[in-house]
DRENROBA-651572 format. One record per residue (C-alpha): residue number from 1; residue in one letter; z, y, x. Coordinates in Angstrom, 3 decimals, padded with zeros to 6 digits. Each point is the difference from the previous one (the first is absolute). Example, Ala and Ser with C-alpha at 12.3 -4.5 7.8 and 13.67 -1.06 7.14 Angstrom:
<vexkes>
+------+------+----------+----------+----------+
| domi | tigu |       up |    north |     east |
+------+------+----------+----------+----------+
|    1 |    A |  007.800 | -004.500 |  012.300 |
|    2 |    S | -000.660 |  003.440 |  001.370 |
+------+------+----------+----------+----------+
</vexkes>
This chain:
<vexkes>
+------+------+----------+----------+----------+
| domi | tigu |       up |    north |     east |
+------+------+----------+----------+----------+
|    1 |    X |  015.266 |  006.506 |  021.551 |
|    2 |    X |  002.509 | -001.690 | -002.069 |
|    3 |    X |  000.015 | -000.301 | -003.692 |
|    4 |    X |  002.229 |  002.373 | -002.029 |
|    5 |    X |  001.277 | -002.905 | -002.126 |
|    6 |    X |  001.334 | -003.183 |  001.612 |
|    7 |    X | -001.949 | -003.176 | -000.236 |
|    8 |    X |  001.044 | -002.682 | -002.348 |
|    9 |    X |  003.060 | -002.067 |  000.907 |
|   10 |    X | -001.324 | -003.285 |  001.647 |
|   11 |    X |  001.946 | -001.857 | -002.593 |
|   12 |    X | -000.917 |  001.797 | -003.001 |
|   13 |    X | -001.608 | -002.203 | -002.687 |
|   14 |    X | -003.667 |  000.933 | -000.727 |
|   15 |    X | -002.872 | -001.775 | -001.741 |
|   16 |    X | -002.136 | -002.438 |  001.798 |
|   17 |    X | -002.184 | -000.949 | -003.013 |
|   18 |    X |  002.488 | -001.406 | -002.440 |
|   19 |    X |  002.496 | -000.796 |  002.630 |
|   20 |    X |  002.917 |  002.225 |  001.208 |
|   21 |    X |  000.274 | -000.033 |  003.725 |
|   22 |    X |  001.617 |  002.412 |  002.611 |
|   23 |    X | -002.208 |  002.845 |  001.192 |
|   24 |    X | -000.182 | -001.610 |  003.548 |
|   25 |    X | -001.195 | -003.244 | -001.626 |
|   26 |    X | -002.664 |  001.825 | -002.133 |
|   27 |    X | -001.392 |  001.814 |  003.014 |
|   28 |    X | -000.339 | -003.440 |  001.830 |
|   29 |    X | -001.411 | -001.844 | -003.046 |
|   30 |    X | -002.509 |  002.684 | -000.623 |
|   31 |    X | -000.987 | -000.145 |  003.573 |
|   32 |    X | -000.561 | -003.710 | -000.065 |
|   33 |    X | -002.307 |  000.418 | -003.113 |
|   34 |    X | -002.305 |  002.321 |  001.625 |
|   35 |    X |  000.099 | -001.935 |  003.336 |
|   36 |    X | -001.220 | -003.068 | -001.865 |
|   37 |    X | -002.914 |  001.835 | -001.652 |
|   38 |    X | -001.028 |  002.757 |  002.377 |
|   39 |    X | -003.275 | -001.650 |  001.008 |
|   40 |    X | -001.216 | -000.712 | -003.604 |
|   41 |    X |  001.516 |  002.943 | -001.549 |
|   42 |    X | -003.077 |  001.862 | -000.711 |
|   43 |    X | -001.891 | -003.037 | -001.233 |
|   44 |    X |  002.798 | -000.812 | -002.425 |
|   45 |    X |  000.021 |  003.545 | -001.385 |
|   46 |    X | -003.597 | -000.159 | -000.767 |
|   47 |    X |  000.301 | -003.355 | -001.643 |
|   48 |    X |  002.975 |  000.843 | -002.034 |
|   49 |    X | -001.221 |  003.487 | -001.182 |
|   50 |    X | -003.760 | -000.852 | -000.172 |
|   51 |    X | -000.374 |  002.889 |  002.516 |
|   52 |    X |  001.553 |  002.548 | -002.454 |
|   53 |    X |  002.714 |  001.065 |  002.528 |
|   54 |    X | -002.691 |  001.610 |  002.154 |
|   55 |    X | -001.016 |  002.096 | -002.972 |
|   56 |    X |  003.587 |  001.013 | -000.447 |
|   57 |    X |  000.437 |  001.052 |  003.557 |
|   58 |    X | -002.993 |  002.348 | -000.247 |
|   59 |    X |  001.594 |  001.472 | -003.146 |
|   60 |    X |  003.211 |  000.664 |  002.021 |
|   61 |    X | -002.181 |  001.746 |  002.772 |
|   62 |    X | -001.622 |  002.276 | -002.556 |
|   63 |    X |  003.445 |  000.864 | -001.537 |
|   64 |    X |  001.358 |  000.726 |  003.436 |
|   65 |    X | -001.481 |  003.498 |  000.489 |
|   66 |    X | -000.159 | -000.644 |  003.802 |
|   67 |    X | -002.762 |  001.894 |  002.043 |
|   68 |    X | -001.270 | -000.023 |  003.504 |
|   69 |    X |  002.650 |  000.510 |  002.627 |
|   70 |    X |  003.067 | -001.074 | -002.071 |
|   71 |    X |  002.592 | -002.442 |  001.092 |
|   72 |    X |  000.687 | -003.011 | -002.428 |
|   73 |    X |  002.609 | -002.668 |  000.034 |
|   74 |    X | -001.172 | -003.233 | -001.175 |
|   75 |    X |  003.551 | -001.898 | -000.483 |
|   76 |    X | -000.059 | -003.822 | -000.373 |
|   77 |    X | -003.660 |  000.373 |  001.111 |
|   78 |    X | -000.215 | -003.542 |  000.888 |
|   79 |    X | -003.620 | -000.924 |  001.006 |
|   80 |    X | -001.288 |  003.415 | -000.384 |
|   81 |    X | -002.221 |  000.187 | -003.007 |
|   82 |    X |  001.545 |  003.622 | -001.086 |
|   83 |    X |  000.049 |  001.182 |  003.640 |
|   84 |    X | -003.473 | -000.551 |  000.338 |
|   85 |    X | -000.931 |  001.910 | -003.094 |
|   86 |    X |  002.318 |  002.904 |  000.923 |
|   87 |    X | -001.386 |  000.049 |  003.604 |
|   88 |    X | -003.592 |  000.650 | -001.435 |
|   89 |    X |  001.201 |  003.105 | -001.798 |
|   90 |    X |  002.209 |  001.522 |  002.623 |
|   91 |    X | -002.457 | -000.515 |  002.772 |
|   92 |    X |  000.592 |  000.187 |  003.722 |
|   93 |    X |  001.908 |  003.033 | -000.151 |
|   94 |    X |  002.533 | -001.556 | -002.378 |
|   95 |    X |  002.523 | -002.728 |  000.294 |
|   96 |    X |  000.947 | -003.228 | -001.936 |
|   97 |    X |  003.324 | -001.711 |  000.885 |
|   98 |    X |  000.125 | -003.622 | -001.325 |
|   99 |    X |  003.639 | -001.069 | -000.245 |
|  100 |    X |  001.162 | -003.424 | -000.896 |
|  101 |    X |  003.015 | -002.058 |  001.025 |
|  102 |    X | -002.178 | -003.273 |  000.344 |
|  103 |    X | -001.704 | -000.162 |  003.475 |
|  104 |    X | -002.245 | -002.815 | -001.107 |
|  105 |    X | -001.546 |  001.952 | -002.747 |
|  106 |    X | -000.468 |  003.067 |  002.103 |
|  107 |    X | -001.581 | -002.084 |  002.922 |
|  108 |    X | -002.615 | -001.218 | -002.457 |
|  109 |    X | -000.786 |  003.534 | -001.199 |
|  110 |    X |  000.197 |  001.546 |  003.603 |
|  111 |    X | -002.719 | -002.332 |  001.365 |
|  112 |    X | -002.154 |  000.608 | -002.981 |
|  113 |    X |  000.367 |  003.745 | -000.059 |
|  114 |    X | -000.453 |  000.450 |  003.750 |
|  115 |    X | -003.009 | -002.131 | -000.052 |
|  116 |    X | -001.274 |  002.410 | -002.644 |
|  117 |    X |  000.435 |  002.952 |  002.462 |
|  118 |    X |  002.785 |  001.541 | -002.331 |
|  119 |    X |  002.010 |  001.499 |  002.968 |
|  120 |    X |  001.663 |  002.746 | -002.084 |
|  121 |    X |  002.204 | -002.839 | -001.510 |
|  122 |    X |  003.325 | -000.755 |  001.770 |
|  123 |    X |  002.403 | -002.697 | -000.554 |
|  124 |    X |  003.756 | -000.040 | -000.601 |
|  125 |    X |  002.364 | -002.874 | -000.460 |
|  126 |    X |  002.750 |  001.296 | -002.243 |
|  127 |    X |  002.222 | -000.472 | -002.983 |
|  128 |    X | -000.918 |  002.141 | -003.109 |
|  129 |    X |  003.624 |  000.690 | -000.415 |
|  130 |    X |  000.426 |  001.654 |  003.418 |
|  131 |    X | -003.304 |  001.701 |  001.028 |
|  132 |    X | -000.194 |  001.013 |  003.774 |
|  133 |    X | -001.834 |  003.291 | -000.779 |
|  134 |    X |  001.245 |  003.641 | -000.006 |
|  135 |    X |  000.300 |  002.038 | -003.449 |
|  136 |    X | -003.211 |  001.427 | -001.610 |
|  137 |    X | -002.485 | -001.817 |  002.189 |
|  138 |    X | -002.490 | -001.223 | -002.438 |
|  139 |    X | -002.467 |  001.381 | -002.385 |
|  140 |    X | -000.115 | -002.996 | -002.264 |
|  141 |    X |  001.716 | -003.483 | -000.111 |
|  142 |    X | -001.111 | -003.106 | -001.806 |
|  143 |    X |  001.539 | -003.592 | -000.778 |
|  144 |    X | -002.550 | -002.477 | -001.027 |
|  145 |    X |  001.545 | -003.149 | -001.599 |
|  146 |    X |  002.934 |  000.217 |  002.289 |
|  147 |    X |  002.871 |  001.799 | -001.757 |
|  148 |    X |  001.291 | -002.992 | -001.893 |
|  149 |    X |  000.587 | -001.654 |  003.439 |
|  150 |    X |  002.426 |  002.640 |  001.234 |
|  151 |    X |  003.588 | -000.941 |  000.316 |
|  152 |    X |  001.087 |  003.395 | -001.226 |
|  153 |    X | -002.752 |  001.858 | -002.113 |
|  154 |    X |  002.112 |  003.051 | -000.823 |
|  155 |    X |  000.766 |  000.679 |  003.661 |
|  156 |    X | -003.514 | -000.589 |  001.060 |
|  157 |    X | -001.201 |  002.484 | -002.578 |
|  158 |    X |  002.450 |  002.578 |  001.342 |
|  159 |    X | -001.197 | -000.646 |  003.584 |
|  160 |    X | -003.559 |  000.607 | -001.109 |
|  161 |    X |  000.995 |  003.219 | -001.481 |
|  162 |    X |  001.723 |  001.056 |  003.064 |
|  163 |    X | -003.070 | -000.482 |  002.232 |
|  164 |    X | -002.535 |  001.530 | -002.354 |
|  165 |    X | -000.883 |  003.534 |  000.276 |
|  166 |    X |  000.966 |  002.304 | -002.909 |
|  167 |    X | -002.750 | -000.389 | -002.822 |
|  168 |    X | -001.094 | -003.213 |  001.502 |
|  169 |    X | -000.641 | -003.086 | -002.189 |
|  170 |    X |  001.350 | -003.583 | -000.042 |
|  171 |    X | -002.288 | -002.595 | -001.581 |
|  172 |    X |  001.269 | -003.460 | -000.849 |
|  173 |    X | -002.552 | -002.693 | -001.145 |
|  174 |    X |  001.918 | -002.849 | -001.368 |
|  175 |    X |  000.116 | -002.841 | -002.327 |
|  176 |    X |  001.476 |  001.071 | -003.403 |
|  177 |    X |  000.545 | -001.132 | -003.601 |
|  178 |    X | -002.885 | -000.556 | -002.372 |
|  179 |    X |  000.437 |  002.193 | -003.191 |
|  180 |    X | -001.615 | -002.612 | -002.212 |
|  181 |    X |  002.003 | -003.239 | -000.885 |
|  182 |    X | -003.155 | -002.035 | -000.232 |
|  183 |    X | -001.217 |  001.229 |  003.523 |
|  184 |    X |  003.570 | -000.579 |  001.342 |
|  185 |    X | -000.278 | -003.724 | -001.071 |
|  186 |    X | -003.401 | -000.470 |  001.291 |
|  187 |    X |  001.048 |  001.700 |  003.329 |
|  188 |    X |  003.059 | -002.177 |  000.373 |
|  189 |    X | -002.148 | -003.169 | -000.701 |
|  190 |    X | -002.425 |  001.234 |  002.742 |
|  191 |    X |  002.911 |  000.584 |  002.364 |
|  192 |    X |  000.762 | -003.921 | -000.087 |
|  193 |    X | -003.141 | -000.529 |  001.903 |
|  194 |    X |  000.937 |  002.047 |  002.866 |
|  195 |    X |  002.548 | -002.546 |  001.672 |
|  196 |    X | -002.435 | -002.955 | -000.046 |
|  197 |    X | -003.031 |  002.220 |  001.141 |
|  198 |    X |  002.443 |  001.179 |  002.900 |
|  199 |    X |  000.705 | -003.714 |  000.848 |
|  200 |    X | -003.737 | -000.789 |  000.174 |
|  201 |    X | -001.018 |  003.040 |  002.141 |
|  202 |    X |  002.967 |  000.919 |  001.962 |
|  203 |    X |  001.870 | -003.422 |  000.136 |
|  204 |    X |  003.131 |  001.573 | -001.602 |
|  205 |    X |  000.653 |  000.807 | -003.749 |
|  206 |    X |  003.417 |  001.439 |  000.453 |
|  207 |    X | -001.364 |  003.534 |  001.104 |
|  208 |    X | -001.770 |  000.115 | -003.279 |
|  209 |    X |  002.801 | -001.101 | -002.108 |
|  210 |    X |  002.086 |  002.747 |  001.542 |
|  211 |    X | -002.955 |  002.461 | -000.800 |
|  212 |    X | -000.002 | -001.116 | -003.648 |
|  213 |    X |  003.890 |  000.403 | -000.271 |
|  214 |    X |  000.175 |  003.254 |  001.789 |
|  215 |    X | -002.578 |  001.378 | -002.363 |
|  216 |    X |  001.972 | -001.005 | -002.951 |
|  217 |    X |  003.467 |  001.547 |  001.152 |
|  218 |    X | -001.738 |  003.208 |  001.212 |
|  219 |    X |  000.819 |  003.239 | -001.942 |
|  220 |    X | -002.361 |  000.935 | -002.626 |
|  221 |    X | -002.035 |  003.154 | -000.327 |
|  222 |    X |  002.600 |  002.206 | -001.601 |
|  223 |    X |  002.814 | -001.319 |  002.313 |
|  224 |    X | -002.112 |  000.483 |  003.165 |
|  225 |    X | -000.712 |  003.705 | -001.115 |
|  226 |    X |  003.666 |  000.602 | -000.598 |
|  227 |    X |  000.535 | -001.189 |  003.655 |
|  228 |    X | -002.481 |  002.458 |  001.260 |
|  229 |    X |  001.908 |  002.620 | -001.812 |
|  230 |    X |  003.378 | -001.241 |  001.140 |
|  231 |    X | -001.294 |  000.075 |  003.680 |
|  232 |    X | -000.861 |  003.630 | -000.356 |
|  233 |    X | -003.758 |  000.076 | -000.745 |
|  234 |    X | -001.526 |  002.151 | -002.600 |
|  235 |    X | -002.905 | -000.329 | -002.406 |
|  236 |    X |  000.613 | -003.741 | -000.020 |
|  237 |    X | -002.642 | -001.837 | -002.067 |
|  238 |    X | -001.754 | -003.371 | -000.100 |
|  239 |    X | -003.499 | -001.357 | -001.018 |
|  240 |    X | -000.272 | -003.436 | -001.259 |
|  241 |    X | -002.745 | -002.173 |  001.293 |
|  242 |    X | -001.421 | -003.045 | -001.838 |
|  243 |    X |  002.360 |  000.617 | -002.910 |
|  244 |    X |  002.993 |  000.420 |  002.305 |
|  245 |    X | -000.432 | -003.068 |  002.048 |
|  246 |    X |  000.046 |  002.514 |  002.927 |
|  247 |    X |  000.825 |  003.664 | -000.041 |
|  248 |    X | -000.298 |  002.875 |  002.299 |
|  249 |    X |  003.190 |  002.243 |  000.225 |
|  250 |    X | -000.132 |  003.384 |  001.445 |
|  251 |    X |  002.527 |  002.551 |  000.910 |
|  252 |    X |  000.070 |  003.244 |  001.961 |
|  253 |    X |  002.558 |  001.451 |  002.519 |
|  254 |    X |  001.307 |  003.363 | -001.493 |
|  255 |    X | -001.549 |  003.040 |  001.730 |
|  256 |    X |  003.422 |  001.581 |  000.686 |
|  257 |    X |  001.527 | -003.305 |  001.473 |
|  258 |    X |  001.648 |  000.668 |  003.251 |
|  259 |    X |  001.171 | -002.984 |  002.095 |
|  260 |    X |  002.319 |  000.887 |  002.943 |
|  261 |    X | -001.159 | -001.581 |  003.406 |
+------+------+----------+----------+----------+
</vexkes>
């Protein structure tokens, strides 16, 4: 099914960190970033967050409201941390679709998840701005630390609204803006360590410099909540984690929403 809104013009200028590049170039550059780090992605996440990202993801799971037999979309699911958590709840009667544009990241996740016997997880390579799913297919959708990498965040949110069932929730776990200036200063100082750590462990500092830059230009909590509302979600809210270093955003598709096939 095609999207109701057209994808961004390939020459439209969008953010790649602090740089302005075409939509096509951003897609290519983000792809290169994650191809470079795919094999060590999970190790670096544990190091940079001291393991806290795993706690945050379990909080997302508890806020999702999913039950046995539900169908869940894990968008930008990468190496499959969230998909594995969802699979444990929906059970063998349910289904989890892990969708991502980066084949290298999904390959790492696919090998691990299938080795763990999680056969209710399927994999789909697709752009967030034009999802290949029919309307009203999912009981829940999630993006975990992936939204800031999208070429067109507003279009992606509209697509997620389209594929969710009425009343279903979208949860976005993402880096955000610390609410305390002292914490923000300390956090920025800590971020300066990420590129050299990346060079030491992955052999390339550039992906982690992009990570730092992409966090700093990403919309803050209130702006992202407004983006949820503008896309058509209701009851949009956010919950700060670690003083706003990260946040969980949640919105719901209106019960009276009707999207024509």
